[in-house]
LUMVO-318384 format. One record per residue: x, y, z of N, C-alpha, C in turn. Coordinates in steps of 0.001 Angstrom, whole numbers, padded with zeros to 6 digits, always signed. Layout:
BEGIN
XYZXYZXYZ...
END
This chain:
BEGIN
-044771+055209+015345-044433+056374+016012-045586+057235+016229-045617+057852+017337-046742+058758+017621-046232+060222+017437-045036+060381+017317-044399+061722+017153-043203+061540+016254-042826+062587+015513-041671+062446+014660-040479+062158+015437-039686+061041+015014-038490+060718+015680-037534+059971+014703-036341+059931+015140-035384+059252+014225-035528+057784+014224-035577+057181+013062-035657+055705+012950-034895+055265+011735-034232+054198+011768-033599+053664+010682-034550+052815+009832-034748+053120+008617-035731+052245+007909-035265+050883+007752-036295+049911+007571-035872+048596+007374-035287+048479+006034-034072+047882+005975-033412+047569+004663-034368+046720+003736-034536+047191+002529-035540+046537+001648-035027+045198+001280-033753+044938+001039-033277+043665+000679-033393+042666+001886-033056+043121+003050-033197+042299+004239-034709+041938+004502-035580+042883+004274-037014+042622+004442-037482+041522+003439-037041+041700+002160-037411+040699+001232-036832+039311+001479-035601+039301+002006-035001+038044+002402-035792+037362+003547-036056+038168+004628-036787+037582+005747-038268+037167+005337-038805+037859+004492-040185+037476+003998-040025+036111+003214-039036+035975+002398-038824+034618+001655-038561+033602+002620-037694+033734+003662-037390+032770+004625-038640+032298+005393-039396+033235+005927-040536+032980+006572-041581+032219+005784-041711+032622+004555-042708+031960+003676-042268+030513+003344-040928+030294+003138-040454+028935+002917-040602+028095+004135-040382+028672+005311-040471+027894+006593-041991+027500+006752-042930+028460+006410-044339+028069+006549-044725+026932+005599-044321+027012+004331-044674+026039+003410-043921+024705+003710-042615+024811+004017-041822+023628+004264-042369+022879+005493-042635+023501+006559-043267+022743+007639-044577+022116+007450-045365+022714+006673-046721+022224+006291-046477+021015+005394-045591+021048+004415-045378+019898+003535-044889+018733+004316-043853+018899+005220-043387+017849+006042-044445+017234+006958-045268+018056+007511-046388+017649+008409-047344+016800+007611-047645+017133+006297-048542+016413+005571-048013+015016+005189-046668+015063+004695-046072+013811+004355-045851+012887+005583-045564+013434+006650-045401+012601+007903-046733+011929+008276-047845+012711+008132-049176+012100+008523-049454+011018+007368-049119+011129+006250-049364+010099+005188-048690+008835+005533-047425+008939+006116-046609+007746+006371-046649+007342+007845-047552+007968+008564-047755+007572+010015-046577+007972+010937-045870+008935+010608-044692+009335+011340-044993+010611+012309-046135+011172+012087-046480+012317+012861-047053+011922+014222-046539+012549+015246-046960+012337+016634-048253+013208+016949-048850+012894+018064-050079+013685+018391-049708+015157+018602-048484+015373+019164-048102+016780+019384-047924+017500+018078-047391+016807+017070-047148+017397+015778-048510+017637+015001-049533+016887+015303-050784+017039+014586-051348+018440+014738-051181+018982+015968-051776+020317+016295-050733+021458+016167-049521+021176+016622-048557+022300+016674-047947+022771+015358-047600+021780+014500-047050+022222+013279-047907+023120+012330-049234+022818+012237-050062+023752+011529-050082+025153+012136-050005+025149+013445-050041+026467+014129-048775+027251+013863-047621+026544+013902-046269+027141+013514-046264+027665+012173-046843+026813+011179-046886+027180+009856-047703+028498+009691-048876+028596+010336-049600+029753+010222-048839+030969+010867-048107+030787+011891-047377+031827+012558-046300+032339+011656-045567+031495+010953-044513+031968+010061-045099+032648+008726-046266+032163+008366-046932+032858+007289-047319+034224+007609-047809+034421+008910-048154+035724+009365-046935+036568+009477-045780+036018+009834-044610+036826+009901-044206+037310+008467-044319+036411+007436-043931+036915+006071-044876+037979+005626-046110+037944+005913-047014+038994+005605-046780+040281+006367-046437+040182+007571-046106+041297+008462-044868+041965+007959-043862+041285+007401-042669+041891+006777-043085+042765+005662-044146+042544+004996-044467+043323+003826-045375+044509+004230-046452+044275+005106-047377+045360+005322-046889+046325+006448-046153+045801+007420-045714+046665+008607-044378+046177+009148-043308+046421+008387-042012+045908+008789-041474+046414+010112-041980+047662+010485-041571+048219+011827-041968+047344+012961-042927+046469+012796-043409+045651+013938-042610+044458+014105-041633+044124+013157-040956+042894+013195-040159+042695+014536-039540+043724+015095-038783+043516+016361-039640+043053+017413-040970+043283+017401-041833+042841+018461-042451+041481+018111-042529+041147+016857-043195+039914+016390-042270+038709+016409-040946+039008+016160-039980+037843+016034-039653+037153+017392-039492+037854+018445-039142+037055+019684-040223+036055+020127-041530+036444+020126-042591+035404+020438-042564+034241+019452-042298+034521+018247-042228+033462+017248-041152+032499+017568-039891+032967+017876-038827+032177+018166-038993+031424+019451-039633+032016+020395-039906+031362+021718-040842+030162+021444-041973+030444+020689-042881+029367+020345-042239+028226+019551-041295+028501+018712-040592+027461+018008-039672+026674+018918-039023+027362+019851-038248+026706+020860-038998+025790+021742-040143+026219+022159-041106+025376+022983-041608+024101+022250-041806+024343+020929-042233+023180+020173-041115+022160+020099-039896+022657+019850-038766+021743+019587-038523+020976+020879-038490+021624+022024-038214+020905+023328-039250+019942+023697-040540+020236+023501-041600+019343+023875-041542+018139+022907-041302+018415+021610-041258+017306+020704-040131+016278+021009-038978+016856+021467-037826+015976+021742-038122+015169+023050-038820+015927+023997-039226+015150+025249-040088+014076+024995-041073+014205+024089-041920+013102+023719-041231+011926+023000-040187+012349+022255-039370+011326+021526-038323+010573+022317-037975+011094+023506-036909+010610+024348-037230+009297+024961-038308+009137+025485-038659+007848+026171-039321+006828+025352-039603+007087+024075-040189+006100+023312-039302+005143+022582-039844+004115+022038-039059+003096+021329-039640+002814+019940-040548+003737+019411-041141+003458+018088-040370+004219+017059-040535+003749+015864-039832+004336+014670-040223+005838+014562-041433+006226+014826-041870+007568+014671-041124+008464+015625-040894+007990+016869-040064+008791+017877-038628+008865+017457-038088+007779+016911-036672+007874+016499-036647+008927+015363-037577+008916+014414-037628+009852+013359-037663+011301+013875-038523+011434+014822-038719+012767+015406-037398+013304+016076-036747+012427+016795-035496+012815+017460-034433+013229+016533-034253+012378+015503-033176+012646+014512-033414+013788+013688-034620+014052+013225-034954+015186+012384-034866+016476+013172-035342+016414+014377-035290+017623+015262-033790+018005+015567-033022+016996+015841-031581+017246+016152-030889+018004+014918-031359+017820+013753-030872+018462+012655-031411+019816+012444-032612+020025+012885-033288+021336+012709-032877+022367+013740-032549+021924+014935-032206+022846+016008-031011+023795+015652-029878+023321+015013-028861+024306+014663-029324+025283+013600-030282+024918+012710-030837+025890+011779-031696+026903+012677-032347+026477+013671-033042+027398+014539-032087+028360+015186-030926+027908+015624-029876+028773+016218-029553+029882+015186-029355+029552+014029-028870+030470+012900-030000+031520+012792-031175+030961+012614-032386+031949+012404-032461+032942+013631-032268+032412+014801-032352+033260+015947-031322+034327+016051-030088+033984+015688-029003+034937+015719-029174+035988+014645-029710+035587+013563-029882+036509+012360-031028+037424+012529-032232+036861+012968-033374+037690+013083-033540+038462+014371-032873+037976+015421-032993+038610+016781-031588+038802+017353-030741+039655+016819-029372+039822+017240-029164+040008+018732-030013+040697+019337-029778+040996+020808-030219+039722+021609-031171+039005+021201-031663+037874+022000-031324+036547+021482-030591+036467+020276-030326+035201+019640-029584+034255+020551-028502+034748+021204-027719+033951+022108-028570+033491+023322-029462+034321+023802-030259+034074+025000-031206+032880+024577-032009+032963+023539-032989+031963+023226-032272+030695+022775-031176+030862+022182-030370+029556+021696-029804+028932+022890-029300+029638+023852-028779+029021+025159-029871+028367+025951-031095+028918+026057-032112+028294+026742-032594+027035+026045-032654+027080+024599-033040+025898+023985-032076+024798+024139-030827+025098+024122-029806+024076+024364-029912+023508+025787-030111+024431+026800-030278+023940+028234-031399+023005+028256-032468+023262+027516-033633+022345+027564-033253+021001+026956-032520+021061+025848-032059+019878+025136-031189+018990+026085-030270+019658+026733-029376+018990+027691-030184+018353+028787-031217+019031+029341-032034+018571+030376-032820+017329+029877-033205+017297+028671-033898+016127+028044-032969+014906+028082-031644+015129+027698-030829+014035+027593-030489+013452+028992-030207+014374+029970-029960+013951+031284-031198+013195+031841-032413+013645+031518-033571+012972+032001-033763+011573+031401-033318+011453+030189-033442+010087+029523-032427+009123+030095-031343+009592+030724-030433+008688+031340-031001+008138+032634-032016+008788+033239-032506+008373+034464-033712+007426+034362-034125+007199+033110-035297+006346+032965-034891+004875+033320-035872+004248+033944-035611+002815+034309-035468+001880+033140-034584+000948+033245-034397+000043+032065-035559-001003+032000-036072-001091+030845-037234-002099+030726-036719-003560+030999-037590-004471+031266-037228-005868+031615-036428-006493+030464-036899-006260+029269-036173-006844+028175-035100-006036+027583-034668-004932+028300-033634-004048+027837-034133-003043+026787-033268-002077+026594-033689-001040+025507-033567-001645+024187-034500-001130+023313-034504-001570+021920-033469-000729+021161-033111-001242+020014-032191-000516+019082-032730+000852+018766-034007+001059+018670-034538+002396+018325-034272+003379+019421-034427+002960+020697-034174+003841+021844-032691+004142+021872-031823+003130+021650-030426+003399+021740-029924+004350+020648-030523+004249+019417-030215+005268+018416-030673+006700+018816-031873+006731+019403-032351+008014+019882-031341+008557+020910-030860+007765+021840-029917+008300+022836-028647+008725+022107-028098+008022+021153-026897+008446+020493-027137+009737+019731-028301+009997+019121-028621+011184+018434-028652+012386+019390-029236+012232+020598-029293+013216+021523-027904+013579+022133-027158+012513+022322-025727+012736+022775-024852+013530+021784-025056+013226+020535-024317+013961+019503-024779+015475+019482-026072+015672+019697-026570+017044+019671-026050+017770+020885-026086+017159+022025-025563+017883+023248-024141+018183+023078-023288+017346+022449-021861+017668+022241-021642+018671+021193-022445+018670+020067-022126+019522+018914-022786+020870+019080-023919+020989+019592-024689+022217+019571-023926+023379+020239-023247+023167+021408-022464+024282+022048-021469+025002+021015-020924+024107+020156-019940+024655+019209-020709+025583+018186-021947+025203+017799-022672+026033+016903-022953+027378+017597-023417+027332+018821-023870+028632+019517-022596+029448+019694-021402+028840+020091-020268+029665+020261-019672+030254+018927-019878+029514+017903-019424+030049+016599-020327+031140+016139-021632+031052+016336-022542+032092+015927-022263+033407+016862-022035+033204+018173-021785+034312+019047-020551+035041+018632-019454+034216+018237-018260+034781+017713-018439+035605+016489-019266+035151+015583-019530+035817+014286-020217+037126+014621-021294+037058+015456-022020+038294+015923-021085+039300+016548-020128+038804+017405-019182+039632+018010-018298+040426+016956-017769+039578+016067-016971+040207+015021-017679+041171+014157-018921+040850+013902-019759+041805+013144-019958+043077+013970-020159+043027+015307-020295+044212+016023-019031+045066+016037-017814+044345+016127-016598+044973+016099-016333+045704+014763-016721+044992+013722-016577+045584+012374-017451+046803+012180-018710+046729+012732-019639+047901+012691-019066+049071+013462-018461+048787+014643-017913+049869+015459-016620+050418+014772-015847+049702+014132-014641+050138+013481-015090+051056+012238-016182+050625+011599-016631+051391+010400-017145+052712+010891-017875+052712+011973-018368+054015+012485-017266+054929+012953-016212+054307+013612-015135+055185+013984-014330+055685+012923-014125+054841+011812-013485+055357+010618-014224+056462+009932-015514+056340+009925-016422+057312+009303-016311+058660+010041-016425+058564+011428-016415+059770+012200-015006+060495+012025-013934+059708+011931-012742+060399+011605-012679+061134+010275-013275+060429+009282-013357+061066+007945-014261+062303+007954-015375+062173+008706-016300+063223+008795-015755+064489+009476-014962+064240+010569-014334+065364+011195-013276+066035+010345-012536+065242+009615-011572+065831+008692-012206+066641+007565-013322+066127+007072-013927+066827+005984-014677+068071+006451-015233+068033+007737-015844+069223+008253-014814+070272+008491-013623+069932+009043-012594+070840+009247-012118+071541+007875-011922+070670+006873-011508+071081+005583-012535+071978+004891-013802+071575+005061-014853+072432+004558-014951+073776+005149-014767+073803+006482-014821+075065+007186-013680+075993+006720-012447+075401+006640-011288+076188+006264-011443+076722+004868-012107+076026+004027-012245+076568+002661-013424+077506+002550-014547+077233+003228-015737+078043+003110-015526+079442+003749-014737+079449+004685-014529+080842+005435-013927+081841+004426-012818+081557+003801-012238+082474+002744-013171+082602+001562-013922+081552+001273-014767+081525+000043-015927+082466+000308-016478+082557+001556-017560+083547+001755-017066+084923+001748-015869+085140+002223-015191+086413+002109-015024+086858+000600-014606+085913-000249-014482+086214-001623-015819+086657-002249-016886+085905-001914-018186+086238-002562-018720+087655-002018-018426+087911-000733-018796+089242-000256-017967+090399-000943-016703+090119-001159-015866+091122-001870-016294+091274-003344-016718+090185-003960-017210+090267-005395-018475+091046-005390-019396+090922-004476-020604+091718-004403-020290+093157-004292-019326+093517-003412-019013+094931-003226-018357+095518-004437-017476+094766-005097-016925+095218-006330-018017+095440-007471-018998+094562-007389-020085+094688-008459-020845+095992-008251-020889+096544-007139-021587+097770-006854-020833+098961-007499-019555+098893-007596-018755+099957-008055-018368+099797-009546-018338+098672-010087-017964+098486-011520-019233+098385-012373-019169+099169-013432-020316+099056-014407-019960+098776-015758-018798+098600-016134-018418+098338-017501-018748+096835-017903-018940+096562-019104-019366+095236-019543-018175+094244-019281-016981+094616-019541-015878+093712-019418-015705+093418-017931-015744+094447-017129-015531+094229-015670-016678+093378-015048-017996+093603-015545-019108+092870-015093-018943+091419-015414-018522+091113-016660-018374+089775-017050-017260+089036-016285-016205+089746-016043-015163+089151-015132-015644+088862-013717-016409+089736-013171-016939+089506-011829-017976+088356-011880-018741+088260-012927-019685+087148-013059-018931+085779-013133-017786+085807-013806-017018+084491-013917-016463+084187-012506-016002+085230-011821-015481+084926-010398-016622+084456-009548-017781+085016-009610-018901+084600-008760-019321+083198-009055-019417+082922-010401-019745+081602-010787-018812+080496-010348-017504+080862-010418-016523+079885-010017-016659+079739-008486-016758+080737-007745-016892+080611-006189-018103+079819-005861-019247+080122-006582-020509+079466-006257-020310+077951-006591-019744+077696-007753-019573+076222-008149-018687+075507-007090-017621+076205-006622-016663+075570-005600-017482+075268-004344-018368+076225-003947-019201+076013-002793-020168+074816-002966-020754+074723-004150-021579+073606-004513-020914+072211-004475-019649+072277-005016-018864+070969-004869-018621+070562-003440-018338+071542-002596-018196+071222-001141-019344+070608-000508-020523+071243-000861-021792+070701-000372-022148+069250-000801-021764+068978-002140-021975+067701-002635-021124+066612-001911-019831+066964-001770-018960+065993-001147-019276+065787+000303-019686+066914+001044-020080+066741+002432-021348+065871+002562-022350+066085+001718-023540+065307+001790-023346+063888+001389-022485+063663+000435-022271+062351-000018-021511+061511+001092-020529+062153+001795-019869+061524+002884-020810+061303+004034-021597+062151+004291-022679+061970+005396-023512+060753+005166-023881+060537+003916-024735+059393+003581-023997+058078+003754-022690+058037+003889-021946+056823+004163-022018+056354+005600-022513+057307+006494-022577+057027+007869-023606+055837+008123-023123+054653+008628-024008+053483+008880-025062+053791+009969-024843+054886+010752-025784+055192+011832-026717+056390+011443-026684+056723+010120-027530+057858+009691-029002+057436+009952-029675+058436+010561-031140+058149+010900-032074+059015+009968-033219+058420+009686-034231+059094+008867-035279+059662+009709-035604+060983+009509-036640+061662+010213-037925+061679+009425-038862+060884+009934-040196+060775+009243-041140+061742+009873-041924+062459+008961-042889+063275+009398-044023+063379+008282-045125+064031+008527-046188+064145+007603-046063+065580+006904-046117+065556+005551-045966+066821+004826-046778+066761+003561-046820+067838+002958-047613+068061+001716-046671+068003+000432-046673+066826-000202-045773+066642-001316-046035+067606-002451-047310+067854-002689-047642+068835-003769-047030+070237-003501-047109+070631-002249-046512+071999-001970-045071+071943-002053-044428+070757-001593-043031+070634-001703-042531+070787-003145-043251+070130-004072-042825+070175-005401-043042+071489-006079-044104+072188-005695-044329+073533-006180-043203+074522-005725-042865+074335-004455-041773+075168-003862-040471+074960-004703-040203+073647-005012-039030+073443-005781-039118+074032-007205-040307+073971-007758-040478+074640-009067-040147+076156-008964-040538+076768-007904-040288+078131-007712-038756+078490-007589-038091+077477-006995-036655+077644-006799-035878+077523-008087-036384+076639-009017-035599+076307-010244-036124+077001-011474-037349+077677-011403-037976+078150-012681-037140+079233-013273-036404+080008-012499-035589+081074-013065-034422+080519-013878-033862+079477-013309-032647+078923-014064-033153+078167-015322-034434+077607-015259-034973+076899-016428-035279+077927-017520-035847+079016-017158-036316+080093-018122-035109+080748-018752-033984+080847-017937-032689+081361-018445-032142+080522-019639-032483+079254-019634-032079+078386-020735-033187+078217-021728-034298+078902-021541-035440+078818-022527-036095+077493-022421-036146+076912-021161-036850+075695-020890-038020+075894-019986-038935+074862-020059-040140+074984-019203-039909+073988-018028-040507+074218-016882-040422+073385-015761-041910+073166-015166-042454+071987-015328-043875+071728-015027-043937+070710-013885-044964+070983-012983-045251+069973-011975-046705+069354-012348-046756+068093-012427-047933+067335-012760-048332+066382-011683-049535+066678-011025-049966+065832-009926-051103+065029-010449-051130+063713-010180-052168+062804-010632-053474+063265-010016-054547+063559-010890-055722+064142-010397-056458+063344-009229-056448+062072-009308-057121+061316-008314-056254+061123-007058-055009+061526-007047-054208+061337-005890-053792+062724-005119-054458+063728-005544-054071+065062-005005-054317+065118-003529-055525+064595-003065-055751+064764-001675-054766+063916-000824-054504+062713-001256-053583+061854-000578-052219+062353-000477-051716+062960-001577-050392+063432-001647-050172+064662-000829-051276+065251-000314-051087+066467+000536-050826+066077+002080-050786+064753+002300-050498+064237+003652-049769+062988+003577-048524+062971+002957-047655+061783+002905-046719+061723+004131-046310+060604+004482-045432+060461+005574-044144+059852+005142-043086+060728+005279-041681+060261+004938-040721+061304+005454-039481+061247+005046-038444+062251+005413-038581+063383+004394-039247+064434+004750-039474+065589+003768-038117+066094+003308-037159+066346+004150-035931+066865+003759-035201+065964+002717-035235+064646+002898-034576+063745+001978-035341+063727+000720-036647+063696+000720-037436+063618-000533-037153+064915-001353-037030+066061-000639-036813+067340-001270-035428+067294-001953-034444+066724-001203-033110+066551-001819-033069+065690-003081-033831+064584-002976-033855+063710-004182-034429+064425-005346-035570+065023-005255-036231+065660-006318-035379+066887-006823-034711+067652-005916-033904+068782-006290-032643+068294-007060-032048+067225-006689-030908+066689-007568-031371+066206-008904-032470+065565-008987-033018+065130-010196-033327+066240-011136-033986+067273-010667-034362+068491-011454-033009+069144-011980-032078+069297-011010-030823+069894-011385-030072+069163-012531-030134+067801-012411-029466+066992-013430-030149+067136-014734-031609+067167-014670-032430+067207-015843-032101+068566-016626-032121+069626-015870-031921+070983-016449-030455+071107-017063-029535+070432-016399-028159+070513-016822-027988+069911-018231-028727+068794-018576-028456+068068-019764-029665+068336-020795-030530+069280-020528-031567+069586-021440-031360+070904-022167-031307+070846-023495-031028+072081-024339-032343+072726-024843-033326+071918-025187-034589+072379-025689-035755+071597-025058-036886+072240-025034-038042+071576-024425-038258+071955-022988-038209+070978-022111-038348+071253-020686-038298+070045-019856-038608+070183-018503-038565+069207-017567-039976+069123-016855-040470+067894-016660-041717+067715-016079-041543+066750-014867-042106+067163-013736-042091+066339-012562-043486+065813-012281-043619+064466-012390-045002+063849-012069-044917+063205-010690-046091+063287-009947-046229+062727-008679-047618+061978-008636-047554+060816-008057-048770+060039-007865-048551+059064-006734-049651+058378-006265-049487+057318-005286-048840+056094-006015-048181+055400-005249-047350+054231-005729-048278+053005-005946-048443+052554-007080-049197+051267-007370-048439+050130-006836-047094+050166-006880-046275+049002-006421-046453+048876-004953-046648+049921-004133-046900+049766-002693-048354+049818-002322-049211+049666-003344-050671+049500-003095-051270+050742-002452-050779+051874-002902-051271+053212-002374-050525+053628-001174-049641+052806-000501-048977+053154+000748-047575+053611+000339-047428+054415-000693-046169+054879-001161-046397+056004-002182-045346+056621-002595-045429+057638-003613-044481+057382-004757-044915+057808-005908-044103+057748-007152-043766+059083-007637-042555+059437-007793-042113+060675-008290-041249+060421-009583-041657+061002-010702-041013+060851-011986-040465+062207-012455-039247+062295-012764-038601+063423-013364-038317+063135-014836-038984+063785-015727-038828+063541-017175-038449+064690-017922-037410+064543-018707-036793+065711-019561-036826+065329-020970-036549+066337-021837-036403+066163-023258-034967+066442-023629-033990+066047-022777-032665+066327-023017-031961+065451-023971-030662+065446-023814-029782+064717-024799-029850+063238-024569-030355+062776-023444-030449+061386-023149-029146+060669-022783-029230+059423-022420-028065+058640-021971-027965+057342-022840-026796+057059-023257-026620+055794-024045-026755+054618-023137-027184+053521-023743-027555+052272-022798-026337+051818-022174-025163+051924-022678-023936+051421-022038-023560+052242-020830-024123+053456-020689-023831+054258-019482-024814+054274-018436-025975+053557-018673-027053+053554-017686-026667+052939-016383-025710+051985-016409-025349+051277-015128-024170+052063-014356-023662+053067-014969-022612+053832-014365-022989+055234-013820-024082+055731-014247-024443+057076-013869-024685+057293-012394-025023+056169-011634-025218+056367-010216-023996+056121-009392-022866+055854-010064-021609+055704-009304-021090+057075-009044-020420+057176-007910-019802+058517-007424-018758+059028-008408-018775+060358-008624-017702+060976-009366-017760+060645-010873-018933+060095-011410-019113+059754-012806-019861+060949-013368-019344+061492-014414-020005+062622-015097-019900+062360-016569-021043+062278-017278-021088+061991-018645-020990+063342-019410-019978+063409-020176-019827+064686-020985-020405+064570-022337-020992+065667-022898-021536+065645-024157-021259+066996-024774-020809+067007-026005-020417+068191-026672-021524+069147-026858-022868+068639-027026-023886+069465-027144-024325+070197-025803-023906+069626-024695-024168+070254-023492-023116+071180-022914-022228+071539-023948-021012+072273-023607-020280+071619-022474-020183+072260-021307-019429+071630-020199-020357+071438-019037-020572+070275-018618-021465+069976-017505-020721+070218-016125-021225+071237-015441-020580+071534-014169-021050+070464-013144-020222+070271-012092-020568+069344-011044-019501+068397-010707-019663+067721-009559-018749+066725-009082-019046+065276-009633-020217+065152-010174-020653+063772-010475-021122+062988-009316-021676+063705-008299-022198+063092-007089-023707+063183-006993-024361+064066-007861-025767+064292-007685-026636+063080-007729-026420+062212-008780-027161+060951-008947-026757+059901-007901-025494+059872-007569-024994+058951-006526-025652+059304-005161-025850+060554-004833-026519+060983-003588-028022+060463-003787-028629+060662-004879-030024+060299-005066-030183+058826-004833-029292+057994-005378-029397+056559-005209-029181+056185-003737-028322+056780-003129-028142+056432-001659-029326+056880-000833-029875+058018-001107-031038+058464-000418-032188+057552-000562-032417+057142-001851-033545+056237-002138-033354+054979-001417-032177+054431-001414-031840+053161-000621-032121+053337+000847-031715+054521+001377-031973+054731+002844-033429+054816+003169-034196+055347+002256-035683+055386+002495-036429+054140+002093-035694+053125+001681-036348+051891+001429-037031+051820+000103-036665+052737-000790-037403+052767-002116-036594+052119-003246-036993+052439-004484-036348+051938-005652-036250+053149-006662-035256+053004-007480-034890+054102-008432-034634+053395-009779-035376+053896-010797-035342+053331-012104-035116+054411-013157-034361+054152-014212-034175+055199-015204-034393+054590-016548-035013+055353-017445-035226+054960-018827-034786+056179-019589-033869+055935-020637-033373+057015-021447-032944+056510-022735-032990+057435-023762-032598+057099-025128-031930+058313-025657-030805+058231-026311-030077+059359-026945-031046+060264-027786-031005+061516-027575-031794+062487-028355-033296+062437-027994-033673+061641-027076-035094+061509-026780-035468+061854-025213-034435+062191-024500-034608+062440-023155-034477+061294-022173-034708+061652-020847-034569+060610-019822-035821+060741-018840-035979+059633-018276-037136+059499-017237-036636+058789-016053-036552+059470-014918-036109+058912-013659-037318+058660-012784-037565+057462-012376-038720+057156-011535-038237+056669-010138-038826+057283-009181-038524+057018-007747-039765+056463-007070-039669+055309-006481-040742+054726-005744-040368+054671-004252-041119+055395-003461-040828+055471-002058-041974+055015-001209-041708+054151-000207-042881+053706+000689-043101+054794+001708-044328+054720+002185-044663+055628+003369-044048+055130+004549-043657+056003+005470-043206+055605+006783-044374+055218+007596-044085+054303+008573-045235+053767+009431-045462+054808+010518-046729+054852+010938-047213+055701+011980-046897+055247+013371-046814+053918+013438-046619+053305+014786-045203+052739+015019
END
């Protein structure tokens, strides 16, 4: 991207899956090529093209890791090159009568349906197109083989088997393409239904939030006016309770609204360049008063060698701020003595092309049996030492969803009475 714009990040699990598939394809084709050469089954066409295809798929697997945003541009040429290889190889095997050519025809007939699946999965918009052209080429090869003149001694058994293999492929492959097209169509319908259902829920929640917040703001305004006229301790404490309850209700509404918004499958991430150090210091200024009210410290720790790089990171600043804000809020909520420290550094996992943010506290900690549930929505761990933990139990669930949307990873380490340590690994957004 040359300017900030909305872009859906590449799903991390899908990227890892595609990386593995590409790597296995590169290794598998090279192993088959080597064994075929050893047994004399490799044709002249295979001698040169298979190593090139293997190198191409290896490059794709590397590209998935270093620059996943380029995959929409890299996959179509790779699929087209694979289709050309398959069609030429079948053409060379069609008119021959050797064992190597029979092997080529039968093995390729089995590989082409796999190619269809890969095309539909990796290139949803063009999968049907490239699969249809490949099948058309296969059909043309079969029709061409029917026009070949019969040798004087007649066709050999090898040639007849090759013809039968091609005929079976011509009859079966359309079913594969139609089935894959139907699956893609159903997936599209499901996605549309999910988006429509979400939009309906979002409209309802927006209306409900508006109807509740309007009188809520009036209540807060009236409480502030009463506070100017009442000076007694009992009256002041009563107004404080009213204000706290109204503020808490407003916070609950914000949490529910944000959590619902993150369920939107069409949610876009806005990537820009920002100063992470300044963002964290601003958050400290926002939360220091609440920390000091509980007798706690709130510290920002920036890795010395990474300060310059962290002043120009590229990601969604609003979402990163929300992640850290929720983690600080959670840490202060369950910390009674000591303090909270926010560490920031370049991500070693992403080889410097990412950021690591750690929120560490000296709070009451989390028992091991609860570590798997704290990121589930509406889960709130109560502890007698923390009195009553306010909130909807959505803070950490929102953090988990935001980290997933940004293509990062979230890890927690905690021990009762020794505090908790939340580690967020986020990749940098691509510039192009």
